[in-house]
N, C-alpha and C positions, 0 to 999 in steps of 0.2 A: 504494500500500500504506500503510495507516495503522499507528499504533503497535501496536495490539493484534494485527494480522495479522503484523507482524514478530516480536513477542514469541512468537507461536504457533509459530514455527519452532523455538524452544528449549523451550517449556513444554508443558503438557498442558491439555486442556479440562476444565472442570468445570461442573456445573449446580447452582444454588442455588434452592430454592423460595421463593416469596414469604413474607416474614416471618422467614426463617431468617438467622442471622448468617454473614457471610463470615469475619469475625474479630472479636475482642472486645478491649476495653481491657486492656492488660497482656500480651496474647499476644506471642510472639516475632515479630519482623518479618523472619524468614528467607526470606520469599517475596514476590515482587511479583505484582500482579494487573492484568490488562487487561480492560476491560469489552467483551465482544464483542456482547452482546445484552441488552437490558433496562437497568434503572437500579438503583443502590444508594444508600441514604441513609447519610450519615456523621454520627455523633452522639457526644456525650460526656456523662458523668455530672457534674452540678454538685456542689459541696461540700455542698449541702443535700439531695442525693439525687434532684434533678430531672433532666430530660433536655434537652439543648441540641443542636439539629440544626445542623450546620455547613454542609451542602450536599448536593447530589445529583450523583453521577458517572454519566455516560452513555456510550454506545458510543464506543470510540476513546480513552477516557481511561485513564491508567496511574496506579498507586499507587507512590509513591516509597519508597525505602529509606534508612534511616540506621543500621540495626543496633540501635536502641533498641527497647524494648517498644512495642507499639502504644499510641498516646495516645487512640485513638478506636475506636468500634465501627462496623462496616459491616453494614447490614441490607438485604436484598433487598426493594425495594418492589413487585416483581413477579418472576415467574420470570426468572432471569438466566443467561446463559452467560458464563463467565469463562475467561481463560487464566492459568494459574499457572506461575510460573518461579522458579527459585532465584536467589539473589543473584548468583552467578557467571554464570548464563545471562542475567540481566537486564543485567549489565555488558557481556557479550559482544554483546548486541543493540545497546546504545548505541554500542559500538565499531564495529559494522558499519554503523550508520546514525546519524552524529552529530546529524542534524537532530532525532532523537528527544529528545536531551538539551536542545536548544533549545526544542522543543515542551513538554517537561516543565517547564522553567523558566518559560515563558510561562504555563502553567496554574497553577503554584504562585504566580506573581505575581498572577494574576487572583484566585485563592482568597484571597490575603492582602488584596488590596484589598477584596474582598467582606466579609471578616471585620472589617476596620477599619471599613468602612461600617456594618455591622450593630451593632458596638460603639458607634459614635458615635450611631446612631439610637436605641439602647436608652437612651442617656443624655439625649437631647434630644427624642425624639418619644413621643407617647402610643401606646397599644396599637393603636388604629385606624389611625394613620399607619404604624406598623411593619407591620401586616398588609397594608395597601394597597401599601407598598413591596415586600413579599415577593411579592404576587400580580402586581404589574407585572413584576417580574423573572422570575417563573416563566412568565408569559404570553409574554414576549419570548423566553424560551429554549425552552419546551416547548409553547406554545399551538398548538392545531390551528386549522384554518380558521375554525371557529365560535367560537373563543375558549376552548374547553374545555381545562383543564389536566389531562391524563391521567396523574396520578402516584399514584393510589390514596392520596390524602391523607386522614387522619383529623384531627379537631380537635386531638387530642393531638399529632400530628405538627406541625401548624401552630403550636400553642402552644409546642412545643419549639424551633421554628425562630425565633420572634420573641422568645423569652424571657419569655413571659407564662403565666399560669395558664389552664387549660382554660375556666374560667368567664369570664374576661376576654376570651379569644379568641372565645367564643360570642357575647358581647355585641357585640364589634366586627364579627363577621360579620353580626349582625342589623342593625347600623348601616349597613353597606355594602349589604346587601340592600335596605334602605329607600330608598337613593338610586338603586336600579335598576342599579348597575354590576356586581353579581355575583348569581348564583343558585347554590344548592347542592343537592347530592343525596348519596346514599350514596357516600362515598369519591370524590367528584367536586366540583370547583368550576368554574363557568363564568363567564368574564368577559364580561359583556353590553355594557358600555360602557367601553372602555379609557381614553378621554379623561377621563371622570368619575373613574375609578379613579386615574388619574395626579394629578388635582386633589386627591383625598383623601390621596394619599401626601405631597403638599406641605403639607397641613394648612390 
């Protein structure tokens, strides 16, 4: 039994359509969410009004609670099924299965490492390197057998993820396509040569 299944004992199921928000920045964090099916994108608004993507949550992952207003917005990148539970029920689930607390800490630690890595990359790497790093990571996590990254990604999504403008991201995609390591389609990116892409990430 994974974390979401256990949370489902106490919570209720809900469906969110692609493009709709699960919650928004500033909302109350009076509920916890577990991803049962599909994926959600977590993003924040920058001081200049831009959008910065923090990551993607996939099936089995939980959202933590601290009682403070939501610091980020969660958007369905495809139709998703979630389990929603109250704070008390979330804590009851953790008490029933302490391993969930350990799993949650591991995921938070991983997210923190990823965030620090992206921050460092933005300070030291150019846009093409940051894009290549992102695509390598997504390919490792979500890539299918033929290298496709099936995350319904738009150029705006990718730009928000790497902290670049849409125009700069488009130029970097053209650069990577020219090397033969990626191809692109509508809301789809295919990694055609992962080794070359890894080299591009190193600069």
